[in-house]
Every structure is written in C-alpha cells, then in structure tokens.
C-alpha positions in Angstrom: 39.6 -20.5 67.9 36.3 -22.4 68.7 34.2 -19.2 67.7 36.1 -18.8 64.7 35.8 -22.3 63.5 31.8 -22.0 64.1 31.8 -18.8 61.9 34.0 -20.6 59.2 31.4 -23.5 59.3 28.2 -20.6 59.2 30.2 -19.3 56.2 30.7 -22.2 54.1 27.1 -23.1 54.6 26.1 -19.8 53.7 28.3 -20.0 50.3 26.9 -23.5 49.6 23.5 -22.2 49.5 24.8 -19.3 47.7 26.8 -21.4 45.1 23.7 -23.6 44.7 21.0 -20.7 44.0 23.8 -19.5 41.4 23.8 -23.2 40.1 19.8 -23.8 39.7 19.5 -20.2 37.7 22.6 -21.3 35.0 20.9 -25.0 35.2 17.5 -23.2 34.4 19.2 -21.0 31.8 21.2 -23.9 30.1 18.1 -26.3 29.8 15.6 -23.4 28.7 18.5 -22.3 26.0 19.2 -25.9 25.1 15.5 -26.8 24.0 15.2 -23.4 22.7 18.1 -23.6 20.6 17.6 -27.4 19.8 14.4 -26.7 18.5 15.4 -23.7 16.2 18.2 -25.7 14.9 15.4 -28.7 13.9 13.6 -26.1 12.4 16.5 -24.3 10.7 17.1 -27.8 9.4 13.6 -28.7 7.9 13.5 -25.2 6.5 16.6 -25.7 4.6 15.7 -28.9 3.4 12.6 -27.3 2.0 14.2 -24.3 0.7 16.6 -26.5 -1.2 14.1 -28.8 -2.8 12.0 -25.5 -3.5 15.4 -23.9 -5.3 15.6 -27.3 -7.3 12.6 -27.2 -8.2 11.9 -23.6 -8.8 15.5 -23.8 -11.0 14.0 -26.3 -12.8 11.1 -24.5 -13.5 12.9 -21.5 -14.5 15.2 -23.1 -17.0 11.9 -24.6 -18.5 10.1 -21.3 -18.3 13.1 -19.9 -20.4 12.7 -22.6 -22.6 9.4 -22.4 -23.6 9.7 -18.5 -23.6 12.4 -18.8 -26.1 10.1 -21.2 -28.3 7.3 -19.1 -28.0 9.2 -16.1 -29.6 10.2 -18.4 -32.1 6.9 -19.2 -32.8 5.5 -15.6 -32.5 8.4 -14.5 -34.9 7.7 -17.2 -37.1 4.1 -16.4 -37.4 4.8 -12.6 -37.7 7.4 -13.4 -40.5 4.5 -15.6 -42.3 2.1 -13.1 -41.8 4.3 -10.4 -43.1 5.2 -12.3 -46.3 1.4 -12.9 -47.3 0.5 -9.5 -46.4 3.6 -8.3 -48.9 2.7 -10.8 -51.5 -1.0 -9.9 -51.2 0.0 -6.3 -52.0 1.8 -7.4 -54.5 -0.3 -9.3 -56.1 -3.1 -6.7 -55.5 -0.8 -4.2 -57.3 -0.3 -6.7 -60.0 -3.6 -7.2 -59.9 -5.0 -3.8 -59.9 -2.5 -3.1 -63.2 -4.1 -6.0 -65.2 -7.4 -4.9 -64.6 -6.5 -1.3 -65.4 -5.1 -2.7 -68.8 -7.8 -5.0 -69.1 -10.4 -2.3 -68.6 -8.5 0.0 -71.4 -8.5 -2.9 -73.5 -12.1 -3.5 -72.8 -12.6 0.2 -73.4 -10.4 0.1 -77.0 -12.3 -3.1 -78.3 -15.6 -1.5 -77.0 -14.4 1.7 -79.5 -13.0 -0.4 -82.0 -16.5 -2.7 -82.1 -18.8 0.8 -82.2 -16.9 2.1 -84.7 -17.0 -0.7 -86.9 -20.8 -1.5 -86.2 -21.7 2.0 -87.1 -19.0 2.5 -90.2 -17.8 5.9 -88.5 -14.5 7.3 -90.0 -12.1 10.3 -89.1 -11.0 11.0 -85.9 -13.0 8.3 -84.4 -11.0 5.7 -86.5 -7.8 7.0 -85.7 -8.5 7.0 -81.8 -9.7 3.7 -82.4 -6.7 2.8 -83.8 -4.1 3.8 -81.4 -6.7 2.5 -78.9 -6.0 -1.0 -80.7 -2.4 -0.7 -81.3 -1.4 0.0 -77.7 -3.7 -3.0 -76.9 -2.2 -5.5 -79.1 1.1 -3.9 -78.1 0.4 -4.7 -74.4 -1.3 -7.8 -74.7 1.2 -9.3 -77.5 1.7 -12.9 -75.8 -1.8 -12.8 -74.6 -3.6 -12.2 -78.0 -0.8 -15.1 -79.6 -2.5 -17.4 -77.3 -6.2 -16.1 -77.9 -5.7 -15.6 -81.4 -5.4 -17.8 -84.5 -1.9 -16.6 -86.9 -4.7 -15.6 -89.7 -6.7 -13.5 -87.1 -3.5 -11.9 -85.4 -2.4 -10.9 -89.0 -6.3 -9.6 -89.9 -6.1 -7.3 -86.1 -2.8 -6.2 -87.1 -3.6 -5.4 -90.5 -6.7 -3.5 -89.2 -4.5 -2.0 -87.1 -2.2 -0.5 -90.2 -5.1 0.4 -92.4 -8.7 0.2 -90.6 -9.8 3.1 -93.3 -9.4 -0.2 -95.9 -12.1 -2.1 -93.8 -14.8 0.7 -94.8 -14.0 1.1 -98.6 -16.9 0.3 -100.9 -14.0 -1.0 -103.3 -10.9 -3.1 -102.7 -7.9 -0.8 -102.2 -4.4 -1.3 -103.8 -3.7 -3.9 -100.5 -7.2 -5.5 -101.3 -8.3 -7.9 -104.2 -11.4 -8.6 -102.4 -14.3 -7.0 -100.5 -14.1 -5.0 -97.1 -13.3 -7.7 -94.4 -15.2 -4.9 -92.0 -17.4 -8.1 -91.1 -14.5 -10.2 -90.4 -12.5 -8.0 -88.0 -15.8 -7.1 -86.3 -16.2 -10.9 -85.3 -12.5 -11.2 -84.4 -12.8 -7.6 -82.4 -16.2 -9.1 -80.5 -14.5 -12.1 -79.7 -11.3 -9.9 -78.1 -14.0 -8.0 -76.2 -15.7 -11.4 -74.8 -12.8 -12.8 -73.8 -11.1 -9.7 -72.3 -14.4 -9.5 -70.3 -14.3 -13.3 -69.4 -10.8 -13.1 -68.0 -11.7 -9.7 -66.4 -14.5 -11.5 -64.3 -12.0 -14.5 -63.8 -9.2 -12.4 -62.3 -11.8 -10.3 -60.3 -13.4 -13.4 -59.0 -9.8 -14.8 -58.3 -9.1 -11.6 -56.9 -11.4 -11.8 -54.5 -10.6 -15.4 -53.3 -7.3 -14.4 -52.9 -8.3 -11.4 -50.8 -10.5 -13.9 -48.8 -8.0 -16.6 -48.8 -5.5 -13.8 -47.7 -8.0 -12.3 -44.6 -8.7 -15.9 -43.6 -5.2 -16.4 -43.0 -4.5 -13.0 -41.6 -7.1 -14.0 -39.1 -5.5 -17.0 -38.6 -2.3 -16.0 -38.3 -3.4 -13.0 -35.8 -5.0 -15.8 -33.6 -2.2 -17.9 -33.7 0.2 -14.6 -32.8 -2.1 -13.3 -30.0 -2.8 -16.5 -28.6 1.4 -17.1 -28.4 1.9 -13.5 -27.5 -0.8 -14.2 -24.5 0.9 -17.3 -23.9 4.5 -15.3 -23.7 3.0 -13.1 -21.1 1.9 -16.0 -19.2 4.9 -17.4 -19.0 7.1 -14.2 -18.6 4.7 -13.3 -15.5 5.3 -16.8 -14.5 8.9 -16.8 -15.0 9.0 -13.5 -13.4 7.1 -14.6 -10.4 9.2 -17.9 -10.2 12.5 -15.9 -10.5 11.2 -13.7 -7.6 10.2 -16.6 -5.4 13.7 -18.2 -6.3 15.6 -15.1 -5.2 13.6 -14.5 -2.0 14.1 -18.5 -1.7 17.8 -18.3 -1.6 17.9 -15.4 0.4 16.4 -17.4 3.1 18.2 -20.1 2.6 21.4 -18.2 3.2 19.6 -16.4 6.3 18.9 -19.6 7.3 22.0 -21.0 7.3 23.8 -18.0 8.8 21.0 -18.1 11.6 21.6 -22.0 12.0 25.5 -21.9 12.2 24.8 -18.9 15.2 22.5 -21.3 16.5 25.1 -24.4 16.4 27.9 -22.1 18.0 25.9 -20.8 20.6 24.4 -24.1 21.7 27.8 -25.8 21.3 29.2 -22.9 23.9 26.5 -23.4 25.8 26.8 -26.9 26.4 30.3 -26.5 27.2 29.5 -23.8 29.2 26.7 -26.0 31.3 29.4 -28.8 31.5 32.0 -26.8 33.0 29.5 -25.1 35.2 28.1 -28.7 36.8 31.9 -29.8 36.8 32.8 -26.6 38.6 29.5 -26.5 41.0 30.3 -30.5 41.5 34.0 -30.2 42.6 33.1 -26.8 44.6 30.1 -28.9 46.7 33.1 -31.6 46.9 35.8 -29.5 47.9 33.5 -27.3 50.5 31.8 -30.7 52.1 35.5 -32.0 52.6 36.3 -28.4 54.4 33.1 -28.1 56.2 33.7 -31.8 57.5 37.0 -31.2 58.2 36.2 -28.1 60.7 33.5 -29.7 61.7 36.0 -32.4 62.8 38.4 -30.0 64.6 35.4 -28.0 66.3 34.6 -31.6 68.0 37.8 -32.3 68.5 38.1 -28.7 70.8 35.1 -28.9 72.3 35.4 -32.5 73.5 35.7 -32.9 77.2 39.2 -34.5 76.9 40.4 -31.2 75.3 39.3 -29.7 77.8 40.7 -30.8 80.8 44.2 -31.0 78.7 43.7 -27.3 78.2 43.1 -26.8 82.0 46.4 -29.0 82.6 48.4 -27.2 80.5 47.5 -23.6 80.9 50.0 -23.3 83.6 52.8 -24.7 81.2 51.8 -22.8 78.2 52.3 -19.4 80.5 55.3 -20.5 81.2 57.1 -21.8 77.9 55.7 -18.3 76.3 57.2 -16.3 79.0 60.6 -18.4 78.2 59.9 -17.9 74.7 59.5 -14.5 74.6 62.7 -14.0 76.9 64.7 -16.0 74.3 62.9 -13.9 71.4 64.0 -10.7 72.8 67.6 -11.8 73.6 68.3 -13.1 70.2 66.6 -10.1 68.7 69.1 -8.0 71.1 72.1 -10.0 69.5 70.8 -9.8 65.8 70.2 -5.8 67.0 74.2 -5.7 68.5 75.2 -7.2 65.1 73.7 -5.3 62.9 74.8 -2.2 64.4 78.1 -3.7 64.5 78.4 -4.1 61.1 75.8 -1.9 59.8 73.6 -4.6 58.4 69.9 -3.6 57.5 68.8 -7.1 56.9 69.9 -8.0 60.5 67.8 -4.9 61.6 64.9 -6.2 59.5 65.4 -9.5 61.3 65.5 -8.8 64.7 62.3 -6.6 64.1 60.9 -10.0 63.0 61.8 -12.1 65.8 61.1 -9.5 68.2 57.4 -9.4 66.7 56.5 -12.7 66.6 56.7 -15.8 64.0 53.4 -15.3 62.4 53.9 -12.6 60.0 52.9 -14.6 56.9 49.7 -15.6 58.3 48.8 -12.0 60.0 49.7 -10.9 56.7 47.2 -13.1 54.7 44.5 -12.0 57.2 45.6 -8.6 56.6 44.8 -9.1 53.0 42.0 -10.8 53.4 40.6 -7.8 55.8 41.7 -5.4 52.6 39.9 -7.6 50.1 36.5 -8.1 52.0 36.6 -4.2 53.0 37.2 -3.3 49.1 34.3 -5.7 48.4 32.0 -4.0 50.9 33.2 -0.6 49.3 32.3 -1.9 45.9 28.9 -3.3 46.6 28.0 -0.3 48.6 28.9 1.7 45.0 26.9 -0.9 42.9 23.8 -0.8 45.3 23.9 3.2 45.1 24.6 2.5 41.4 21.6 0.3 41.0 19.2 2.4 43.0 19.9 5.5 40.9 19.6 3.8 37.5 16.2 1.7 38.7 14.8 5.4 40.0 16.4 7.4 37.0 14.4 4.2 34.5 11.4 4.6 36.7 11.1 8.6 36.4 11.4 8.6 33.1 8.9 5.3 32.4 6.8 7.7 34.3 7.3 10.4 32.1 6.8 8.3 28.9 3.7 6.8 30.0 2.7 10.2 30.7 3.1 11.0 27.3 1.6 8.2 26.2 -1.2 8.8 27.6 -1.5 12.6 26.8 -0.6 11.5 22.9 -3.0 8.6 23.1 -5.7 11.6 24.8 -4.6 13.9 21.9 -5.1 11.4 19.4 -8.2 10.6 20.8 -9.7 13.9 20.7 -8.1 14.3 17.2 -10.5 11.4 16.1 -13.4 12.8 17.5 -12.4 16.4 16.2 -12.0 14.6 12.8 -15.1 12.6 12.9 -17.1 15.8 14.2 -15.6 17.6 10.7 -16.8 14.9 8.8 -20.6 14.5 10.2 -20.7 18.7 10.1 -19.1 18.5 6.3 -21.6 15.6 5.4 -24.8 17.5 7.0 -23.6 20.9 5.5 -23.6 19.0 2.0 -26.7 17.6 2.4 -28.4 20.7 3.5 -27.0 22.6 0.4 -28.4 19.5 -2.0 -31.5 20.4 0.0 -31.0 23.9 -0.5 -30.4 23.5 -4.5 -33.3 21.0 -4.3 -35.8 23.6 -2.9 -34.3 26.2 -5.0 -35.3 24.1 -8.0 -38.7 23.4 -6.7 -39.0 27.0 -6.0 -38.3 28.2 -9.4 -40.6 25.2 -10.9 -43.3 26.7 -8.8 -42.5 30.5 -9.8 -42.6 29.4 -13.4 -46.0 27.7 -12.9 -47.6 30.8 -10.9 -46.1 33.3 -13.5 -47.8 30.5 -15.8 -51.4 30.8 -13.8 -50.8 34.5 -13.7 -50.7 35.1 -17.4 -53.5 32.9 -17.7 -55.4 34.4 -15.1 -54.7 38.0 -16.4 -55.6 36.9 -20.0 -58.7 35.5 -18.7 -59.7 38.9 -16.6 -58.7 41.1 -19.3 -60.8 38.4 -21.9 -63.6 38.6 -19.8 -63.8 42.4 -19.5 -63.6 43.0 -22.6 -66.6 41.0 -23.3 -68.3 42.8 -20.4 -67.6 45.9 -21.9 -68.6 44.9 -25.1 -71.7 43.8 -23.8 -72.7 46.6 -21.3 -71.9 49.2 -24.7 -74.8 47.3 -26.4 -77.0 47.5 -23.5 -76.1 50.9 -22.9 -76.7 51.7 -26.3 -80.3 50.3 -26.4 -81.2 51.5 -22.9 -79.8 54.8 -22.6 -81.1 55.6 -25.6 -84.6 57.8 -25.3 -87.4 56.5 -27.2 -90.6 58.6 -27.8 -93.9 57.0 -27.6 -96.5 57.7 -30.5 -98.9 60.3 -29.7 -102.3 59.9 -31.6 -104.9 62.9 -31.2 -108.0 62.0 -29.5 -110.3 63.0 -31.7 -113.5 62.2 -32.2 -114.2 59.3 -34.2 -116.6 59.4 -37.2 -117.3 55.9 -37.1 -117.2 53.6 -34.3 -113.9 53.7 -31.7 -111.2 51.4 -32.6 -110.1 48.9 -30.5 -107.5 49.7 -27.9 -103.9 50.2 -29.1 -100.5 49.3 -27.3 -100.1 50.0 -24.3 -97.3 52.9 -23.1 -94.1 51.3 -23.7 -91.6 51.0 -21.3 -87.9 49.5 -21.0 -87.5 46.3 -19.1 -87.3 47.5 -15.4 -84.3 44.5 -14.9 -82.1 46.1 -17.3 -80.6 48.8 -14.6 -80.0 45.6 -12.3 -78.5 43.7 -15.2 -76.2 46.6 -16.7 -75.1 47.1 -13.1 -74.3 43.4 -12.6 -72.3 43.5 -15.6 -70.1 46.5 -14.5 -69.9 44.8 -11.0 -68.5 41.9 -12.6 -65.8 44.3 -14.7 -65.4 46.1 -11.5 -64.5 43.0 -9.5 -62.3 41.6 -12.3 -60.4 44.9 -12.9 -59.8 44.6 -9.4 -58.8 40.8 -9.5 -56.4 41.8 -12.4 -54.6 44.4 -10.2 -54.6 42.3 -7.1 -53.1 39.4 -9.2 -50.6 41.7 -10.5 -49.5 42.7 -7.2 -49.9 39.4 -6.1 -47.4 38.3 -8.9 -45.0 41.2 -8.1 -45.0 40.1 -4.3 -44.5 36.8 -5.4 -41.3 37.4 -7.8 -40.0 39.7 -5.3 -40.3 36.9 -2.8 -39.0 34.3 -5.3 -35.8 36.4 -5.9 -35.0 37.3 -2.1 -35.7 33.4 -1.5 -33.1 33.0 -4.6 -30.8 35.2 -2.7 -31.0 34.1 0.9 -30.7 30.7 -0.5 -27.4 31.1 -2.9 -26.2 33.4 0.2 -26.7 30.5 2.4 -25.2 28.2 -0.2 -21.8 29.9 -0.3 -21.8 30.3 3.6 -22.4 26.6 3.5 -19.7 26.4 0.9 -17.2 28.0 2.3 -17.8 26.4 5.9 -17.2 23.4 4.5 -14.1 24.6 2.5 -13.0 25.5 5.9 -13.7 22.6 7.9 -11.9 20.8 5.2 -9.0 23.1 6.0 -9.5 22.2 9.3 -9.9 18.7 8.9 -7.0 18.2 6.7 -4.7 20.1 9.6 -6.4 17.5 12.4 -5.6 14.6 10.0 -1.6 15.8 10.0 -1.7 16.4 13.7 -3.1 12.9 14.2 -0.7 11.5 11.6 2.1 13.4 13.4 0.7 12.0 17.0 0.9 8.3 15.7 4.2 8.8 14.6 4.7 10.4 18.4 3.1 7.4 20.2 4.7 4.9 18.1 8.1 6.6 19.1 7.0 6.4 22.5 5.9 3.1 22.7 9.4 2.1 21.1 11.2 4.2 24.2 8.7 2.7 26.7 9.9 -1.0 25.3 13.9 0.3 25.3 13.4 1.5 29.2 11.2 -2.0 29.9 14.1 -3.8 28.7 16.9 -1.8 30.5 14.7 -2.2 33.5 14.5 -5.7 33.1 18.6 -6.1 32.6 18.8 -3.7 35.8 16.8 -6.2 37.6 18.8 -9.0 36.4 21.8 -7.3 37.0 20.8 -5.4 40.8 17.9 -7.6 42.5 20.1 -10.1 43.9 22.7 -7.3 45.4 19.5 -5.2 46.4 17.8 -7.9 48.0 20.7 -9.6 49.9 22.7 -6.3 50.9 21.9 -6.0 54.2 22.8 -9.7 54.7 25.9 -9.7 52.5 27.1 -6.5 54.4 26.7 -7.9 57.8 28.1 -11.1 57.1 31.2 -9.7 55.6 31.6 -7.2 58.8 31.2 -10.7 60.9 33.6 -12.0 58.7 36.2 -9.2 58.5 35.7 -9.2 63.2 36.2 -12.6 62.7 39.6 -12.0 61.1 40.5 -9.4 63.4 39.7 -11.2 66.5 41.9 -14.4 64.8 45.0 -11.8 63.9 44.5 -10.7 67.6 44.5 -14.2 68.8 47.3 -15.2 66.6 49.3 -11.8 67.8 49.0 -13.3 71.3 50.1 -16.9 70.1 48.9 -18.4 73.0 47.2 -21.7 70.9 50.1 -21.5 68.6 52.7 -21.8 71.4 50.8 -24.6 73.1 50.5 -26.9 70.2 54.4 -26.1 69.8 55.1 -27.0 73.6 52.8 -30.2 72.9 55.1 -31.1 69.9 
C-alpha cells in the first residue's frame, strides 16, 4: 500500500507537469492569437472607417461627375445644334446669294446688251434678243425696279420693251408724237446697269462678310465643341476611374467587414476557450494538489513509528480475524448454495459465489477497467507512433524527391538559359557576319567597278598609244626604208677652173634605226601590257564572280543557320517556360509538404519524444494496479481496518 501511495504521488506530480506544459502551450497560443486578432480587428475597423469615408467621397464625386457630364453633353449638343443651324442658314443664304447673283449677272448682261444695241442703233435679231432679255429682267426684278425707277421711267422701260423699234425710227410712229427717245431710254438703262452692278458688288461684299462671319462662328463653335468634348472625355474617364475605385472600395469594404466578423468571432471564441482553460487548469491544479496532500498525509500516517508498532501488535489478530471471517464466509456461502439448489435460484448461486470470492468485487472491477483502459491507451499510442513515423518518413521521402526534382528542374532552367544565351549570341554573331559579308560584297562590287573602269581607260590609252606610235613608225619607215640615189656627176676635166667642192654623200641618220626600234619596242610593250591588262581583267572578274558566289553561299548558309538556331532557340524558350511552370508546381508541392510536415510534427512530436517514458509509466501504473488488486484480493489491510473499527 505504501508503494502504491508513493507511485500515486509520482504519477500525480508527473500529470501536474504535463498539465503545466499543455497549459503553457495553450496560454502562448491564446496570447499570440489574442494580440494578432486584436491588431487585425483594429486595422480592419480603421480600414472600414477609411473605406466608408472613401465610398462617401467617391459616391459624391460620381454624382457630381454625372451631373457635369450631363451638363457638358447638353452644352456640346447645344453648340452642335447652333453650328448645324448656322451651317444650314449659311447654305441657304449662299444658295439665295448664288441665285440672286446669277439673276443679277443675267440682268447686267441683258442691260449691257441693251445699252450696246442702243449705242450702236442696231436692230433686227439683236433687237429681238435684247427685247427678250429686258422683258425677263423686268419680270424677275419687278419689285426691285419699282423701288429703283420712278413711275415715268418705269413706263418708259415698259414701253421700250413693248416696242423697242420705235426708239430707232427717224420719224415718230403712230404711238409717238415726238422725236425718238433712244437717248432717254439709253440713260435709264445705263442707270439700271450701274445700279445692278453696284447692288451686285455690295451683295458680293455682304456675302464675303457673311461667309467670314460664318467661318469665325464655325471656328468658335468648333473650338467650343472640341473643348466641351475634351472636357467630356476627361470627365467620363474620371467618372470611369471613380466608379471603378468606388466598386473596388465597396468590394474591399464587404471583404473587410466579413474578415472583421470572422476575426471578432474567432477572438470571442478564443477568449472564451482561454478563460475556460484558465479555470480548468486552476481547478485541476487545485484538485491535484489536494489529492497529493491527501495521499502524502496518508503515506505519512502509514510510515510513522506509531503505525509500525500498531501493525506489529495487530498482525496476529488480523490473521485470526481473517481466518474466522473466511470460515464464516465459506459457511455462509455453503448455506446460500444449499438453499439455491433447494429452491433452484440462480441469484442465490451468484450471491454464494460472490460471498465465496471476497467483498471487493466493485473495487477490483474498477481496477480491471483501469488496467484495460491503460492497455488500450498503450495500444493506441503505439499505433499513433507507428502512424507518425510512417507519415514523417513518407513526407521526408516525398520532400527529398521533390527537392531532387527542384534541383534538376532548376539545373534544366539554368542549362536552357545558358543555351538560349549562347544561341542568342551566335545568332547576333551570324547577323553581324552577314552584315559584314554584305558590306564586303558591296565594297568588292564598288572596287570591281572601279577596276573595270581603270581597265577600260588603260586599254583605251594603250590602244591609242599603239595607234599613234604605229602612225609615227609608218611615217619614219616610209622615209628611212626608201632607197635614195645620190647625184653622180661625170668627172670631166674642166674646161676652166674647177668648181668648189659639192655636197657630201647623203647618208640617212644613223640614229633612225634606234628610234624606230624604240618605237616598235614601245608598241610591242603597249600591246603586251594591253594583253596583260585584259588577262588581269578576266582574272579579276573571275575572282570577283567567285567571291560573289562564295559570299552569297556563305550568307545563305549563315541565314539558314540563323533560321535553325532561331527555331532551336524558340524550342528552348518553350522548354524553359514549361520548366518554370514545373518549378512553380514543385515549389507549391514543397510548400504543401512543409505544411504537412509542420502539422505532423505538431501532432506527433510530443508522442514520439515522450513515447518510451509514457509507455514505461503506463506499464508501471498497470503493474501497480495489478499489485493493488492482488493485495485487495488478500484483504489483509481491509480486514485489519474492519477489525479495528
């Protein structure tokens, strides 16, 4: 019993340490999350106030901008209608002016014709044409002529139109009792002509002024419309940005409120849970301390000297009492069994058996239940340990594999990056080489053109030299190759005194042969040089053609190489993009594995760390319970206590 009490004290102290460890973790969790959530709630409330103010401001701005946009649209529409009306009026005025101008020009033409006819005293067809033109003019401008002419002048004109020939007669007709009035009508028509011309000039000036005023009005209205449209576009863009910002603010407000509600609920639950945990820990600590005190006190009683002497004095009595009680229990069991057989009662059989066994059935049952529970806990903890070890090993293996995949993928990306960079440099180099070859080809073409030009000049010079020298040589040969005969005079004795000495024998210049030889040598050298130049030109042209062919072949090959490298580069870039996506997926999986590993450690570290200790403690507890059961089955202490009572 003393050993059991000591084990109980140790177990209670160990449980107190475990409770303290659990409480410290929960308290840390409570403190950390309380602080974080309190800050999150404060930040959310601040954000909500800010967002509410922002929504109010932007709602007001949106309303104001809508009003301004409507006003601008009305203003632009008003200006556009005003411009359209002014344009329509201008077109109408222009049409009217053109019509009036046309009529006035026709009238002026008719009046000029009439004045011309009158001034020349023409008749016949001209007179008939004039009459028709004047009649049309008077008809079209009747109202205008009424304001322009007096009544008498109007009558004169109408009379002239009716009978123009009367104004050309030498004698008065039956309609006239006076001399011809051609002078009078001439003056009237000239005045009409002047008036029409003056009116036309004024009308044209008015039209120009009206057109100028319209252009100014049009420019002003177009400026106003453009300015209004620009402002309208600015306001519409501002409204769109404001509405978008307003929508985002409303969405943020809703999200913030949702997050705030969740944080507040979490914090309330946290405070409640932490408070309950504090209360539970306090109660558990208090109860356990009382239990430890009671067990310690009982242990002190049992280990005292007085208890030791008491146990020594009463040991024999306990044995005798136990024997007596055992005999009595057997006798009672026999009576109950005999009666059970006699009355055939199963309950009496069970009672007899119960009496025969002992009086601590319930206590031993509780001990058996505790032992069964401890053994089940032991088995469950072993399963939990095996699960944790397997899951941690699996997580570690998968993490190692993913890290290997990560390294391989990263290495692939690095390799592809280097290959792409190399291909890019090679493509740039090939392009530079192609450009250099094209430049060399262009320069070679220019050099070849200059060489050919020099060749043509050289050949032309050589041929001209040869031609000139050949002419020179022909002239010299024509003289020096010709045989000259000297005069041979008979040597007769002179009849008188001898004459003075005559010419010496004529000899060709001894240097002529050398000169002609030199000329011939020059001709030969010139022809040789011409032949050499021709051959050199052929060689140069052949070399140039070969260079052009080789260069073009090289350019084509390099362009093909660029195409191939560009295709390879595109494939490599595609592979790099895929590898980056694979790396992103691997990083996500590694993060998931890390989170899983953290969860596993959180759930398993305590079990794995304390497994052996807990198993040993549980085994010791089971063994203690079994010893207690054995001790209780013997009933020594209980019988002693009952005897003492």
